[in-house]
All heavy atoms as a GROMACS GRO file, in nm:
protein
  614
    1MET      N    1  14.563  16.170  14.371
    1MET     CA    2  14.562  16.302  14.310
    1MET      C    3  14.579  16.286  14.160
    1MET      O    4  14.656  16.205  14.113
    1MET     CB    5  14.675  16.386  14.369
    1MET     CG    6  14.681  16.525  14.313
    1MET     SD    7  14.753  16.633  14.438
    1MET     CE    8  14.733  16.786  14.356
    2GLY      N    9  14.507  16.366  14.084
    2GLY     CA   10  14.512  16.358  13.939
    2GLY      C   11  14.647  16.401  13.884
    2GLY      O   12  14.723  16.471  13.948
    3SER      N   13  14.676  16.356  13.764
    3SER     CA   14  14.800  16.393  13.698
    3SER      C   15  14.766  16.490  13.585
    3SER      O   16  14.695  16.454  13.492
    3SER     CB   17  14.868  16.267  13.642
    3SER     OG   18  14.980  16.303  13.567
    4PHE      N   19  14.816  16.611  13.595
    4PHE     CA   20  14.782  16.714  13.498
    4PHE      C   21  14.906  16.770  13.433
    4PHE      O   22  15.005  16.798  13.500
    4PHE     CB   23  14.706  16.829  13.566
    4PHE     CG   24  14.577  16.788  13.628
    4PHE    CD1   25  14.570  16.755  13.762
    4PHE    CD2   26  14.461  16.782  13.552
    4PHE    CE1   27  14.451  16.718  13.820
    4PHE    CE2   28  14.341  16.745  13.609
    4PHE     CZ   29  14.336  16.712  13.743
    5SER      N   30  14.899  16.791  13.303
    5SER     CA   31  15.007  16.860  13.233
    5SER      C   32  14.986  17.010  13.249
    5SER      O   33  14.881  17.056  13.296
    5SER     CB   34  15.004  16.822  13.084
    5SER     OG   35  14.886  16.875  13.024
    6LYS      N   36  15.084  17.088  13.206
    6LYS     CA   37  15.072  17.233  13.213
    6LYS      C   38  14.954  17.282  13.131
    6LYS      O   39  14.882  17.374  13.173
    6LYS     CB   40  15.200  17.299  13.165
    6LYS     CG   41  15.316  17.283  13.259
    6LYS     CD   42  15.440  17.351  13.204
    6LYS     CE   43  15.558  17.330  13.296
    6LYS     NZ   44  15.680  17.394  13.242
    7ILE      N   45  14.931  17.222  13.016
    7ILE     CA   46  14.819  17.265  12.929
    7ILE      C   47  14.686  17.231  12.997
    7ILE      O   48  14.592  17.310  12.992
    7ILE     CB   49  14.829  17.206  12.787
    7ILE    CG1   50  14.722  17.265  12.696
    7ILE    CG2   51  14.818  17.056  12.786
    7ILE    CD1   52  14.754  17.400  12.643
    8ASP      N   53  14.677  17.113  13.060
    8ASP     CA   54  14.554  17.076  13.131
    8ASP      C   55  14.522  17.179  13.239
    8ASP      O   56  14.409  17.226  13.250
    8ASP     CB   57  14.567  16.939  13.199
    8ASP     CG   58  14.578  16.823  13.102
    8ASP    OD1   59  14.515  16.830  12.994
    8ASP    OD2   60  14.649  16.727  13.134
    9LEU      N   61  14.623  17.214  13.319
    9LEU     CA   62  14.603  17.311  13.426
    9LEU      C   63  14.566  17.448  13.372
    9LEU      O   64  14.481  17.516  13.429
    9LEU     CB   65  14.728  17.319  13.514
    9LEU     CG   66  14.756  17.195  13.598
    9LEU    CD1   67  14.890  17.206  13.668
    9LEU    CD2   68  14.645  17.172  13.699
   10HIS      N   69  14.627  17.488  13.261
   10HIS     CA   70  14.594  17.617  13.201
   10HIS      C   71  14.447  17.621  13.161
   10HIS      O   72  14.377  17.718  13.190
   10HIS     CB   73  14.683  17.646  13.081
   10HIS     CG   74  14.650  17.776  13.016
   10HIS    ND1   75  14.712  17.892  13.051
   10HIS    CD2   76  14.560  17.808  12.921
   10HIS    CE1   77  14.660  17.992  12.981
   10HIS    NE2   78  14.568  17.943  12.900
   11VAL      N   79  14.400  17.518  13.093
   11VAL     CA   80  14.261  17.514  13.046
   11VAL      C   81  14.165  17.512  13.165
   11VAL      O   82  14.067  17.587  13.167
   11VAL     CB   83  14.238  17.393  12.953
   11VAL    CG1   84  14.090  17.373  12.924
   11VAL    CG2   85  14.317  17.410  12.823
   12ILE      N   86  14.193  17.429  13.263
   12ILE     CA   87  14.107  17.422  13.382
   12ILE      C   88  14.098  17.559  13.449
   12ILE      O   89  13.988  17.606  13.483
   12ILE     CB   90  14.160  17.316  13.482
   12ILE    CG1   91  14.141  17.176  13.424
   12ILE    CG2   92  14.091  17.329  13.618
   12ILE    CD1   93  14.218  17.066  13.495
   13ASN      N   94  14.211  17.625  13.465
   13ASN     CA   95  14.212  17.756  13.530
   13ASN      C   96  14.145  17.863  13.444
   13ASN      O   97  14.076  17.952  13.497
   13ASN     CB   98  14.354  17.797  13.566
   13ASN     CG   99  14.410  17.713  13.678
   13ASN    OD1  100  14.337  17.668  13.765
   13ASN    ND2  101  14.540  17.691  13.676
   14ALA      N  102  14.161  17.855  13.312
   14ALA     CA  103  14.097  17.953  13.222
   14ALA      C  104  13.945  17.941  13.230
   14ALA      O  105  13.874  18.043  13.235
   14ALA     CB  106  14.146  17.932  13.078
   15VAL      N  107  13.895  17.820  13.231
   15VAL     CA  108  13.750  17.799  13.243
   15VAL      C  109  13.701  17.850  13.378
   15VAL      O  110  13.600  17.920  13.386
   15VAL     CB  111  13.712  17.650  13.222
   15VAL    CG1  112  13.564  17.627  13.253
   15VAL    CG2  113  13.746  17.605  13.081
   16LYS      N  114  13.774  17.818  13.484
   16LYS     CA  115  13.733  17.861  13.618
   16LYS      C  116  13.730  18.014  13.626
   16LYS      O  117  13.635  18.071  13.680
   16LYS     CB  118  13.828  17.804  13.723
   16LYS     CG  119  13.788  17.840  13.864
   16LYS     CD  120  13.879  17.773  13.965
   16LYS     CE  121  13.836  17.807  14.107
   16LYS     NZ  122  13.922  17.738  14.206
   17GLU      N  123  13.833  18.080  13.574
   17GLU     CA  124  13.838  18.226  13.576
   17GLU      C  125  13.719  18.286  13.501
   17GLU      O  126  13.657  18.382  13.546
   17GLU     CB  127  13.968  18.276  13.516
   17GLU     CG  128  14.089  18.254  13.605
   17GLU     CD  129  14.220  18.293  13.539
   17GLU    OE1  130  14.218  18.367  13.438
   17GLU    OE2  131  14.325  18.249  13.588
   18MET      N  132  13.686  18.228  13.385
   18MET     CA  133  13.574  18.279  13.307
   18MET      C  134  13.443  18.255  13.381
   18MET      O  135  13.355  18.341  13.382
   18MET     CB  136  13.573  18.215  13.168
   18MET     CG  137  13.488  18.292  13.069
   18MET     SD  138  13.508  18.237  12.898
   18MET     CE  139  13.670  18.303  12.861
   19ARG      N  140  13.431  18.140  13.443
   19ARG     CA  141  13.311  18.107  13.520
   19ARG      C  142  13.292  18.205  13.635
   19ARG      O  143  13.182  18.260  13.655
   19ARG     CB  144  13.320  17.963  13.574
   19ARG     CG  145  13.202  17.922  13.659
   19ARG     CD  146  13.217  17.782  13.714
   19ARG     NE  147  13.323  17.765  13.811
   19ARG     CZ  148  13.318  17.809  13.938
   19ARG    NH1  149  13.213  17.874  13.983
   19ARG    NH2  150  13.419  17.788  14.021
   20LEU      N  151  13.398  18.229  13.710
   20LEU     CA  152  13.390  18.321  13.824
   20LEU      C  153  13.361  18.463  13.780
   20LEU      O  154  13.281  18.533  13.842
   20LEU     CB  155  13.519  18.315  13.905
   20LEU     CG  156  13.545  18.183  13.978
   20LEU    CD1  157  13.683  18.183  14.042
   20LEU    CD2  158  13.438  18.155  14.082
   21ALA      N  159  13.424  18.507  13.670
   21ALA     CA  160  13.400  18.642  13.619
   21ALA      C  161  13.255  18.661  13.577
   21ALA      O  162  13.201  18.771  13.587
   21ALA     CB  163  13.494  18.670  13.502
   22ALA      N  164  13.194  18.553  13.531
   22ALA     CA  165  13.053  18.559  13.488
   22ALA      C  166  12.957  18.539  13.605
   22ALA      O  167  12.835  18.550  13.588
   22ALA     CB  168  13.027  18.453  13.381
   23GLY      N  169  13.010  18.507  13.723
   23GLY     CA  170  12.925  18.487  13.840
   23GLY      C  171  12.840  18.361  13.832
   23GLY      O  172  12.729  18.357  13.883
   24ILE      N  173  12.895  18.259  13.769
   24ILE     CA  174  12.822  18.133  13.751
   24ILE      C  175  12.879  18.029  13.847
   24ILE      O  176  13.000  18.012  13.857
   24ILE     CB  177  12.837  18.083  13.605
   24ILE    CG1  178  12.780  18.185  13.508
   24ILE    CG2  179  12.770  17.948  13.586
   24ILE    CD1  180  12.807  18.153  13.363
   25THR      N  181  12.791  17.957  13.917
   25THR     CA  182  12.836  17.852  14.007
   25THR      C  183  12.878  17.728  13.929
   25THR      O  184  12.843  17.712  13.810
   25THR     CB  185  12.725  17.811  14.106
   25THR    OG1  186  12.619  17.749  14.032
   25THR    CG2  187  12.673  17.930  14.184
   26GLN      N  188  12.949  17.640  13.995
   26GLN     CA  189  12.989  17.513  13.933
   26GLN      C  190  12.865  17.435  13.890
   26GLN      O  191  12.862  17.381  13.779
   26GLN     CB  192  13.072  17.429  14.030
   26GLN     CG  193  13.209  17.484  14.058
   26GLN     CD  194  13.285  17.400  14.157
   26GLN    OE1  195  13.229  17.319  14.232
   26GLN    NE2  196  13.416  17.418  14.160
   27ILE      N  197  12.766  17.428  13.975
   27ILE     CA  198  12.646  17.352  13.943
   27ILE      C  199  12.572  17.414  13.826
   27ILE      O  200  12.529  17.344  13.734
   27ILE     CB  201  12.553  17.341  14.067
   27ILE    CG1  202  12.620  17.253  14.173
   27ILE    CG2  203  12.417  17.286  14.030
   27ILE    CD1  204  12.547  17.247  14.306
   28GLU      N  205  12.559  17.546  13.825
   28GLU     CA  206  12.490  17.612  13.715
   28GLU      C  207  12.560  17.588  13.582
   28GLU      O  208  12.494  17.557  13.482
   28GLU     CB  209  12.481  17.763  13.742
   28GLU     CG  210  12.404  17.838  13.636
   28GLU     CD  211  12.396  17.988  13.665
   28GLU    OE1  212  12.438  18.033  13.772
   28GLU    OE2  213  12.348  18.059  13.575
   29LEU      N  214  12.692  17.596  13.580
   29LEU     CA  215  12.765  17.572  13.455
   29LEU      C  216  12.750  17.426  13.413
   29LEU      O  217  12.730  17.398  13.295
   29LEU     CB  218  12.912  17.611  13.469
   29LEU     CG  219  12.996  17.597  13.343
   29LEU    CD1  220  12.934  17.672  13.223
   29LEU    CD2  221  13.138  17.644  13.368
   30SER      N  222  12.758  17.335  13.507
   30SER     CA  223  12.738  17.194  13.476
   30SER      C  224  12.603  17.172  13.408
   30SER      O  225  12.594  17.101  13.307
   30SER     CB  226  12.745  17.108  13.604
   30SER     OG  227  12.873  17.111  13.661
   31ARG      N  228  12.500  17.232  13.463
   31ARG     CA  229  12.365  17.217  13.407
   31ARG      C  230  12.355  17.281  13.269
   31ARG      O  231  12.288  17.226  13.180
   31ARG     CB  232  12.262  17.277  13.503
   31ARG     CG  233  12.246  17.193  13.627
   31ARG     CD  234  12.150  17.252  13.725
   31ARG     NE  235  12.137  17.166  13.843
   31ARG     CZ  236  12.070  17.200  13.951
   31ARG    NH1  237  12.008  17.317  13.959
   31ARG    NH2  238  12.064  17.116  14.053
   32ARG      N  239  12.416  17.397  13.250
   32ARG     CA  240  12.413  17.461  13.118
   32ARG      C  241  12.479  17.374  13.012
   32ARG      O  242  12.444  17.380  12.894
   32ARG     CB  243  12.482  17.597  13.121
   32ARG     CG  244  12.404  17.703  13.193
   32ARG     CD  245  12.471  17.837  13.179
   32ARG     NE  246  12.408  17.939  13.259
   32ARG     CZ  247  12.438  18.067  13.250
   32ARG    NH1  248  12.532  18.109  13.165
   32ARG    NH2  249  12.378  18.156  13.327
   33LEU      N  250  12.575  17.292  13.054
   33LEU     CA  251  12.642  17.201  12.961
   33LEU      C  252  12.568  17.069  12.945
   33LEU      O  253  12.608  16.984  12.866
   33LEU     CB  254  12.785  17.173  13.010
   33LEU     CG  255  12.878  17.293  13.018
   33LEU    CD1  256  13.011  17.252  13.081
   33LEU    CD2  257  12.900  17.353  12.880
   34GLY      N  258  12.462  17.051  13.022
   34GLY     CA  259  12.386  16.926  13.016
   34GLY      C  260  12.457  16.811  13.084
   34GLY      O  261  12.437  16.695  13.048
   35LYS      N  262  12.538  16.844  13.182
   35LYS     CA  263  12.617  16.743  13.253
   35LYS      C  264  12.564  16.728  13.396
   35LYS      O  265  12.478  16.803  13.440
   35LYS     CB  266  12.765  16.784  13.258
   35LYS     CG  267  12.828  16.806  13.122
   35LYS     CD  268  12.842  16.676  13.048
   35LYS     CE  269  12.916  16.695  12.916
   35LYS     NZ  270  12.924  16.571  12.841
   36SER      N  271  12.618  16.632  13.469
   36SER     CA  272  12.579  16.612  13.609
   36SER      C  273  12.618  16.735  13.690
   36SER      O  274  12.709  16.809  13.653
   36SER     CB  275  12.647  16.488  13.666
   36SER     OG  276  12.786  16.511  13.679
   37ASP      N  277  12.550  16.756  13.802
   37ASP     CA  278  12.577  16.872  13.887
   37ASP      C  279  12.723  16.878  13.934
   37ASP      O  280  12.775  16.985  13.961
   37ASP     CB  281  12.486  16.872  14.010
   37ASP     CG  282  12.342  16.914  13.977
   37ASP    OD1  283  12.315  16.952  13.862
   37ASP    OD2  284  12.259  16.908  14.070
   38SER      N  285  12.788  16.765  13.943
   38SER     CA  286  12.925  16.760  13.993
   38SER      C  287  13.031  16.772  13.884
   38SER      O  288  13.151  16.775  13.914
   38SER     CB  289  12.947  16.631  14.072
   38SER     OG  290  12.926  16.519  13.988
   39PHE      N  291  12.990  16.782  13.758
   39PHE     CA  292  13.085  16.781  13.645
   39PHE      C  293  13.193  16.887  13.658
   39PHE      O  294  13.313  16.857  13.654
   39PHE     CB  295  13.010  16.798  13.513
   39PHE     CG  296  13.098  16.800  13.392
   39PHE    CD1  297  13.149  16.683  13.340
   39PHE    CD2  298  13.130  16.920  13.329
   39PHE    CE1  299  13.231  16.684  13.227
   39PHE    CE2  300  13.211  16.922  13.217
   39PHE     CZ  301  13.262  16.804  13.167
   40ILE      N  302  13.156  17.014  13.674
   40ILE     CA  303  13.255  17.122  13.681
   40ILE      C  304  13.337  17.111  13.808
   40ILE      O  305  13.459  17.133  13.806
   40ILE     CB  306  13.187  17.261  13.669
   40ILE    CG1  307  13.121  17.277  13.532
   40ILE    CG2  308  13.287  17.373  13.695
   40ILE    CD1  309  13.216  17.273  13.414
   41GLY      N  310  13.275  17.073  13.918
   41GLY     CA  311  13.350  17.052  14.042
   41GLY      C  312  13.458  16.947  14.025
   41GLY      O  313  13.570  16.964  14.074
   42HIS      N  314  13.429  16.841  13.954
   42HIS     CA  315  13.528  16.738  13.928
   42HIS      C  316  13.641  16.792  13.841
   42HIS      O  317  13.757  16.754  13.857
   42HIS     CB  318  13.465  16.616  13.861
   42HIS     CG  319  13.380  16.537  13.953
   42HIS    ND1  320  13.299  16.435  13.908
   42HIS    CD2  321  13.360  16.542  14.087
   42HIS    CE1  322  13.235  16.381  14.011
   42HIS    NE2  323  13.270  16.446  14.121
   43MET      N  324  13.606  16.877  13.747
   43MET     CA  325  13.709  16.935  13.660
   43MET      C  326  13.802  17.029  13.738
   43MET      O  327  13.922  17.031  13.714
   43MET     CB  328  13.645  17.014  13.544
   43MET     CG  329  13.570  16.929  13.446
   43MET     SD  330  13.683  16.817  13.361
   43MET     CE  331  13.570  16.739  13.250
   44GLU      N  332  13.744  17.106  13.827
   44GLU     CA  333  13.822  17.210  13.895
   44GLU      C  334  13.902  17.160  14.014
   44GLU      O  335  13.992  17.229  14.061
   44GLU     CB  336  13.729  17.325  13.938
   44GLU     CG  337  13.677  17.403  13.820
   44GLU     CD  338  13.590  17.522  13.858
   44GLU    OE1  339  13.572  17.549  13.980
   44GLU    OE2  340  13.539  17.587  13.766
   45THR      N  341  13.874  17.041  14.063
   45THR     CA  342  13.952  16.989  14.175
   45THR      C  343  14.076  16.917  14.121
   45THR      O  344  14.072  16.857  14.015
   45THR     CB  345  13.870  16.893  14.263
   45THR    OG1  346  13.950  16.855  14.374
   45THR    CG2  347  13.826  16.768  14.190
   46HIS      N  348  14.182  16.928  14.194
   46HIS     CA  349  14.305  16.862  14.151
   46HIS      C  350  14.318  16.724  14.214
   46HIS      O  351  14.421  16.660  14.203
   46HIS     CB  352  14.426  16.950  14.187
   46HIS     CG  353  14.425  17.080  14.115
   46HIS    ND1  354  14.478  17.094  13.989
   46HIS    CD2  355  14.375  17.200  14.147
   46HIS    CE1  356  14.461  17.219  13.948
   46HIS    NE2  357  14.398  17.286  14.042
   47LYS      N  358  14.211  16.678  14.278
   47LYS     CA  359  14.210  16.545  14.339
   47LYS      C  360  14.155  16.440  14.244
   47LYS      O  361  14.158  16.322  14.273
   47LYS     CB  362  14.128  16.547  14.468
   47LYS     CG  363  14.186  16.636  14.574
   47LYS     CD  364  14.099  16.638  14.696
   47LYS     CE  365  14.157  16.734  14.800
   47LYS     NZ  366  14.075  16.743  14.919
   48ARG      N  367  14.106  16.483  14.132
   48ARG     CA  368  14.048  16.392  14.033
   48ARG      C  369  14.129  16.398  13.904
   48ARG      O  370  14.205  16.489  13.882
   48ARG     CB  371  13.904  16.431  14.004
   48ARG     CG  372  13.816  16.423  14.127
   48ARG     CD  373  13.686  16.370  14.086
   48ARG     NE  374  13.601  16.345  14.200
   48ARG     CZ  375  13.524  16.241  14.208
   48ARG    NH1  376  13.520  16.154  14.110
   48ARG    NH2  377  13.447  16.225  14.312
   49ARG      N  378  14.105  16.302  13.818
   49ARG     CA  379  14.177  16.297  13.691
   49ARG      C  380  14.096  16.357  13.576
   49ARG      O  381  14.135  16.348  13.461
   49ARG     CB  382  14.213  16.153  13.660
   49ARG     CG  383  14.300  16.091  13.768
   49ARG     CD  384  14.333  15.951  13.737
   49ARG     NE  385  14.455  15.956  13.655
   49ARG     CZ  386  14.514  15.850  13.605
   49ARG    NH1  387  14.465  15.733  13.626
   49ARG    NH2  388  14.622  15.862  13.534
   50SER      N  389  13.984  16.419  13.607
   50SER     CA  390  13.895  16.474  13.505
   50SER      C  391  13.963  16.589  13.431
   50SER      O  392  14.028  16.673  13.491
   50SER     CB  393  13.766  16.525  13.569
   50SER     OG  394  13.701  16.422  13.639
   51LYS      N  395  13.946  16.588  13.299
   51LYS     CA  396  14.004  16.691  13.214
   51LYS      C  397  13.902  16.729  13.107
   51LYS      O  398  13.820  16.647  13.067
   51LYS     CB  399  14.131  16.640  13.147
   51LYS     CG  400  14.238  16.597  13.243
   51LYS     CD  401  14.353  16.534  13.171
   51LYS     CE  402  14.451  16.477  13.273
   51LYS     NZ  403  14.562  16.408  13.208
   52TYR      N  404  13.910  16.853  13.060
   52TYR     CA  405  13.824  16.896  12.950
   52TYR      C  406  13.875  16.838  12.820
   52TYR      O  407  13.995  16.827  12.798
   52TYR     CB  408  13.822  17.049  12.940
   52TYR     CG  409  13.755  17.117  13.056
   52TYR    CD1  410  13.829  17.189  13.149
   52TYR    CD2  411  13.617  17.111  13.072
   52TYR    CE1  412  13.768  17.254  13.255
   52TYR    CE2  413  13.555  17.174  13.178
   52TYR     CZ  414  13.631  17.246  13.269
   52TYR     OH  415  13.570  17.309  13.375
   53ASN      N  416  13.782  16.804  12.729
   53ASN     CA  417  13.821  16.764  12.594
   53ASN      C  418  13.774  16.872  12.496
   53ASN      O  419  13.714  16.972  12.536
   53ASN     CB  420  13.767  16.625  12.560
   53ASN     CG  421  13.615  16.618  12.556
   53ASN    OD1  422  13.548  16.713  12.516
   53ASN    ND2  423  13.559  16.505  12.598
   54ILE      N  424  13.802  16.853  12.371
   54ILE     CA  425  13.769  16.953  12.269
   54ILE      C  426  13.618  16.979  12.264
   54ILE      O  427  13.575  17.094  12.250
   54ILE     CB  428  13.821  16.909  12.130
   54ILE    CG1  429  13.974  16.898  12.132
   54ILE    CG2  430  13.776  17.003  12.021
   54ILE    CD1  431  14.046  17.027  12.163
   55SER      N  432  13.539  16.876  12.277
   55SER     CA  433  13.393  16.894  12.276
   55SER      C  434  13.347  16.979  12.394
   55SER      O  435  13.260  17.065  12.379
   55SER     CB  436  13.321  16.759  12.278
   55SER     OG  437  13.346  16.689  12.160
   56HIS      N  438  13.407  16.955  12.510
   56HIS     CA  439  13.374  17.036  12.627
   56HIS      C  440  13.407  17.183  12.601
   56HIS      O  441  13.329  17.273  12.634
   56HIS     CB  442  13.453  16.991  12.751
   56HIS     CG  443  13.421  16.854  12.797
   56HIS    ND1  444  13.518  16.771  12.851
   56HIS    CD2  445  13.306  16.782  12.800
   56HIS    CE1  446  13.463  16.657  12.885
   56HIS    NE2  447  13.334  16.660  12.854
   57LEU      N  448  13.526  17.208  12.543
   57LEU     CA  449  13.566  17.346  12.516
   57LEU      C  450  13.471  17.414  12.419
   57LEU      O  451  13.440  17.532  12.433
   57LEU     CB  452  13.710  17.351  12.465
   57LEU     CG  453  13.817  17.305  12.562
   57LEU    CD1  454  13.955  17.323  12.501
   57LEU    CD2  455  13.807  17.376  12.695
   58ASN      N  456  13.423  17.339  12.323
   58ASN     CA  457  13.327  17.394  12.227
   58ASN      C  458  13.196  17.429  12.298
   58ASN      O  459  13.139  17.537  12.276
   58ASN     CB  460  13.303  17.297  12.112
   58ASN     CG  461  13.223  17.360  12.002
   58ASN    OD1  462  13.268  17.457  11.941
   58ASN    ND2  463  13.105  17.308  11.976
   59MET      N  464  13.148  17.340  12.385
   59MET     CA  465  13.024  17.367  12.460
   59MET      C  466  13.043  17.487  12.553
   59MET      O  467  12.954  17.571  12.567
   59MET     CB  468  12.982  17.244  12.540
   59MET     CG  469  12.932  17.129  12.454
   59MET     SD  470  12.862  16.991  12.550
   59MET     CE  471  13.003  16.931  12.638
   60LEU      N  472  13.158  17.496  12.617
   60LEU     CA  473  13.188  17.609  12.705
   60LEU      C  474  13.192  17.740  12.626
   60LEU      O  475  13.143  17.843  12.673
   60LEU     CB  476  13.320  17.587  12.778
   60LEU     CG  477  13.316  17.482  12.888
   60LEU    CD1  478  13.456  17.433  12.921
   60LEU    CD2  479  13.247  17.537  13.012
   61ALA      N  480  13.248  17.736  12.507
   61ALA     CA  481  13.254  17.855  12.422
   61ALA      C  482  13.113  17.903  12.387
   61ALA      O  483  13.088  18.024  12.380
   61ALA     CB  484  13.336  17.827  12.298
   62ILE      N  485  13.023  17.810  12.365
   62ILE     CA  486  12.884  17.847  12.336
   62ILE      C  487  12.823  17.915  12.458
   62ILE      O  488  12.760  18.021  12.446
   62ILE     CB  489  12.802  17.723  12.293
   62ILE    CG1  490  12.850  17.675  12.156
   62ILE    CG2  491  12.652  17.754  12.292
   62ILE    CD1  492  12.799  17.537  12.116
   63VAL      N  493  12.843  17.858  12.576
   63VAL     CA  494  12.789  17.916  12.699
   63VAL      C  495  12.845  18.056  12.723
   63VAL      O  496  12.771  18.148  12.758
   63VAL     CB  497  12.818  17.825  12.820
   63VAL    CG1  498  12.785  17.894  12.951
   63VAL    CG2  499  12.741  17.694  12.809
   64PHE      N  500  12.975  18.073  12.705
   64PHE     CA  501  13.040  18.200  12.734
   64PHE      C  502  13.047  18.294  12.613
   64PHE      O  503  13.104  18.403  12.622
   64PHE     CB  504  13.181  18.177  12.790
   64PHE     CG  505  13.181  18.117  12.928
   64PHE    CD1  506  13.228  17.989  12.949
   64PHE    CD2  507  13.133  18.189  13.036
   64PHE    CE1  508  13.228  17.933  13.076
   64PHE    CE2  509  13.133  18.134  13.164
   64PHE     CZ  510  13.181  18.006  13.183
   65ASN      N  511  12.989  18.251  12.502
   65ASN     CA  512  12.987  18.333  12.380
   65ASN      C  513  13.127  18.380  12.343
   65ASN      O  514  13.153  18.501  12.329
   65ASN     CB  515  12.891  18.452  12.396
   65ASN     CG  516  12.860  18.517  12.263
   65ASN    OD1  517  12.856  18.451  12.160
   65ASN    ND2  518  12.840  18.647  12.265
   66CYS      N  519  13.216  18.283  12.330
   66CYS     CA  520  13.355  18.313  12.295
   66CYS      C  521  13.406  18.204  12.201
   66CYS      O  522  13.329  18.118  12.158
   66CYS     CB  523  13.441  18.322  12.422
   66CYS     SG  524  13.461  18.166  12.511
   67SER      N  525  13.533  18.206  12.173
   67SER     CA  526  13.596  18.103  12.091
   67SER      C  527  13.653  17.995  12.181
   67SER      O  528  13.702  18.026  12.291
   67SER     CB  529  13.710  18.165  12.008
   67SER     OG  530  13.786  18.063  11.947
   68PRO      N  531  13.654  17.869  12.137
   68PRO     CA  532  13.722  17.765  12.215
   68PRO      C  533  13.868  17.799  12.238
   68PRO      O  534  13.927  17.761  12.339
   68PRO     CB  535  13.708  17.639  12.129
   68PRO     CG  536  13.588  17.663  12.045
   68PRO     CD  537  13.586  17.812  12.019
   69ARG      N  538  13.926  17.877  12.148
   69ARG     CA  539  14.067  17.919  12.162
   69ARG      C  540  14.090  18.005  12.286
   69ARG      O  541  14.202  18.015  12.335
   69ARG     CB  542  14.113  17.995  12.038
   69ARG     CG  543  14.132  17.904  11.918
   69ARG     CD  544  14.172  17.984  11.798
   69ARG     NE  545  14.047  18.026  11.735
   69ARG     CZ  546  14.037  18.114  11.639
   69ARG    NH1  547  14.142  18.175  11.592
   69ARG    NH2  548  13.921  18.144  11.587
   70ASP      N  549  13.985  18.069  12.336
   70ASP     CA  550  13.999  18.156  12.452
   70ASP      C  551  14.040  18.079  12.578
   70ASP      O  552  14.083  18.140  12.677
   70ASP     CB  553  13.871  18.234  12.478
   70ASP     CG  554  13.842  18.336  12.369
   70ASP    OD1  555  13.937  18.380  12.300
   70ASP    OD2  556  13.725  18.373  12.353
   71PHE      N  557  14.027  17.949  12.577
   71PHE     CA  558  14.064  17.867  12.691
   71PHE      C  559  14.206  17.812  12.679
   71PHE      O  560  14.258  17.753  12.773
   71PHE     CB  561  13.966  17.750  12.707
   71PHE     CG  562  13.823  17.794  12.720
   71PHE    CD1  563  13.733  17.774  12.618
   71PHE    CD2  564  13.780  17.859  12.835
   71PHE    CE1  565  13.602  17.815  12.628
   71PHE    CE2  566  13.648  17.902  12.847
   71PHE     CZ  567  13.560  17.880  12.744
   72LEU      N  568  14.268  17.834  12.564
   72LEU     CA  569  14.403  17.782  12.539
   72LEU      C  570  14.507  17.892  12.554
   72LEU      O  571  14.478  18.009  12.534
   72LEU     CB  572  14.410  17.724  12.397
   72LEU     CG  573  14.313  17.610  12.368
   72LEU    CD1  574  14.318  17.574  12.220
   72LEU    CD2  575  14.346  17.488  12.454
   73PRO      N  576  14.632  17.855  12.587
   73PRO     CA  577  14.736  17.955  12.599
   73PRO      C  578  14.775  18.012  12.463
   73PRO      O  579  14.757  17.946  12.360
   73PRO     CB  580  14.853  17.878  12.661
   73PRO     CG  581  14.831  17.738  12.620
   73PRO     CD  582  14.681  17.720  12.613
   74LYS      N  583  14.826  18.133  12.464
   74LYS     CA  584  14.870  18.197  12.340
   74LYS      C  585  14.989  18.124  12.280
   74LYS      O  586  14.999  18.105  12.160
   74LYS     CB  587  14.906  18.344  12.367
   74LYS     CG  588  14.952  18.419  12.247
   74LYS     CD  589  14.987  18.563  12.280
   74LYS     CE  590  15.042  18.632  12.158
   74LYS     NZ  591  15.091  18.766  12.189
   75ASP      N  592  15.080  18.081  12.366
   75ASP     CA  593  15.202  18.013  12.324
   75ASP      C  594  15.205  17.871  12.382
   75ASP      O  595  15.141  17.845  12.485
   75ASP     CB  596  15.325  18.089  12.373
   75ASP     CG  597  15.334  18.229  12.311
   75ASP    OD1  598  15.318  18.240  12.187
   75ASP    OD2  599  15.355  18.326  12.388
   76PRO      N  600  15.280  17.782  12.319
   76PRO     CA  601  15.292  17.646  12.373
   76PRO      C  602  15.349  17.648  12.514
   76PRO      O  603  15.428  17.736  12.548
   76PRO     CB  604  15.390  17.578  12.277
   76PRO     CG  605  15.391  17.660  12.154
   76PRO     CD  606  15.358  17.800  12.196
   77LEU      N  607  15.308  17.553  12.592
   77LEU     CA  608  15.360  17.543  12.732
   77LEU      C  609  15.462  17.431  12.742
   77LEU      O  610  15.456  17.334  12.677
   77LEU     CB  611  15.244  17.517  12.828
   77LEU     CG  612  15.137  17.623  12.831
   77LEU    CD1  613  15.025  17.582  12.925
   77LEU    CD2  614  15.194  17.756  12.877
   0.00000   0.00000   0.00000
């Protein structure tokens, strides 16, 4: 099982919530990011060690037409 900090889990969940609200599948979002079909699935499962990095957040912000900050918590965790 992957090891996640509170901030990692917050970001993963924020991306997932935005994806679901937009009605986008894991595969579709992976493809929009130019990644493998399993990329988002690996990020969203807690059985893997995959985590988003700053570049990923920037690409996600472009897809969702928002700020990369929208995936981060308002206050430190």
